[in-house]
C-alpha positions as CSV (number, residue, x, y, z in Angstrom):
1,M,228.6,93.6,62.0
2,K,227.9,96.9,59.9
3,T,224.2,97.8,59.5
4,K,223.4,98.8,55.9
5,L,221.3,102.2,55.8
6,P,218.4,102.5,53.2
7,V,219.4,103.8,49.9
8,V,217.8,107.5,49.9
9,S,216.7,108.9,46.6
10,N,217.9,112.4,46.3
11,I,214.7,114.6,46.6
12,T,215.0,117.9,45.8
13,P,213.0,120.8,48.0
14,G,211.4,121.7,44.6
15,E,209.7,118.0,44.2
16,I,208.5,118.7,47.9
17,L,207.1,122.2,47.0
18,L,205.5,120.4,44.1
19,E,204.0,117.5,46.0
20,E,203.0,118.6,49.0
21,W,202.3,121.9,48.3
22,I,201.4,123.1,44.9
23,T,199.6,120.0,43.7
24,P,197.7,119.4,46.8
25,H,196.1,122.9,46.3
26,D,195.4,122.6,42.7
27,L,197.7,125.3,41.8
28,T,200.2,126.1,39.1
29,C,203.8,127.4,39.3
30,Y,202.3,130.7,37.3
31,Q,199.6,130.8,40.0
32,V,201.8,130.4,42.8
33,S,204.1,133.0,41.0
34,Q,201.3,135.5,40.6
35,R,200.3,135.1,44.4
36,T,203.8,135.4,46.0
37,G,205.7,137.5,43.7
38,I,208.4,134.8,42.7
39,P,209.2,134.9,38.9
40,A,207.4,131.9,37.1
41,S,210.8,131.0,35.5
42,R,212.3,130.7,39.0
43,L,209.9,128.5,40.5
44,T,209.6,126.4,37.0
45,E,213.5,125.9,37.6
46,I,212.9,124.9,41.6
47,T,210.5,122.3,40.6
48,K,212.5,120.8,38.3
49,G,215.4,120.3,40.6
50,R,217.4,122.9,38.3
51,R,217.6,125.9,41.3
52,A,218.1,125.9,44.7
53,I,215.7,127.7,47.0
54,T,217.4,130.7,48.2
55,A,216.1,133.2,51.0
56,D,214.5,135.6,48.4
57,T,212.4,132.6,47.2
58,G,211.7,131.1,50.6
59,I,210.4,134.2,52.5
60,P,207.4,135.0,49.9
61,A,206.5,131.2,49.4
62,S,206.5,130.8,53.3
63,R,204.2,133.7,53.7
64,R,201.8,132.4,51.1
65,H,202.0,129.0,52.9
66,T,201.1,130.8,56.1
67,E,198.3,132.7,54.4
68,L,196.7,129.3,53.1
69,A,197.0,127.7,56.6
70,V,195.2,130.8,57.9
71,C,192.3,130.6,55.7
72,D,191.9,127.0,56.1
73,D,191.6,127.3,59.5
74,I,189.0,130.0,59.2
75,E,187.1,128.3,56.8
76,T,187.0,124.8,58.6
77,V,187.0,126.2,62.5
78,Y,185.8,129.7,62.5
79,K,183.1,129.8,59.9
80,P,181.2,126.8,60.9
81,L,181.0,127.7,64.8
82,R,180.7,131.8,64.5
83,R,177.2,133.0,65.5
84,H,175.3,134.8,62.8
85,S,172.6,137.2,63.3
86,S,170.8,136.5,60.2
87,L,170.4,132.8,61.7
88,G,169.0,133.7,65.0
89,R,172.4,133.9,66.6
90,V,173.0,130.2,66.3
91,S,175.9,128.8,64.5
92,P,175.7,127.3,61.0
93,V,176.3,124.0,62.2
94,V,173.6,124.1,65.0
95,F,171.1,125.8,62.4
96,E,171.8,123.2,59.8
97,K,170.9,120.4,62.6
98,Q,167.4,122.4,63.3
99,P,164.4,120.7,62.3
100,T,162.9,122.5,58.9
101,L,159.2,124.3,58.8
102,N,156.7,123.3,56.3
103,I,155.7,126.5,55.1
104,K,153.4,126.4,51.9
105,A,153.6,129.0,49.5
106,A,150.4,131.2,49.1
């Protein structure tokens, strides 16, 4: 007895690019083109499934994806834990947990 395989729709790389990268970062194809140097017309064609992703398209896009990942790591991991001299050499997370002082204005 043969097992039937599920029907898989033809998802293009452009759809994945749009749904998993452009839309979640609240970007437009124009903004991505400005940041990566890929022509906006090429990105639009890729996201509509009319054009394939080639090496000259993929390299700048993957570079920008890496930059966004590093920036996200810096914002979510490094900055909250880094010690600041203006906060008495404590991290922002520790500083915010400290009790506030009741200082009255003169």
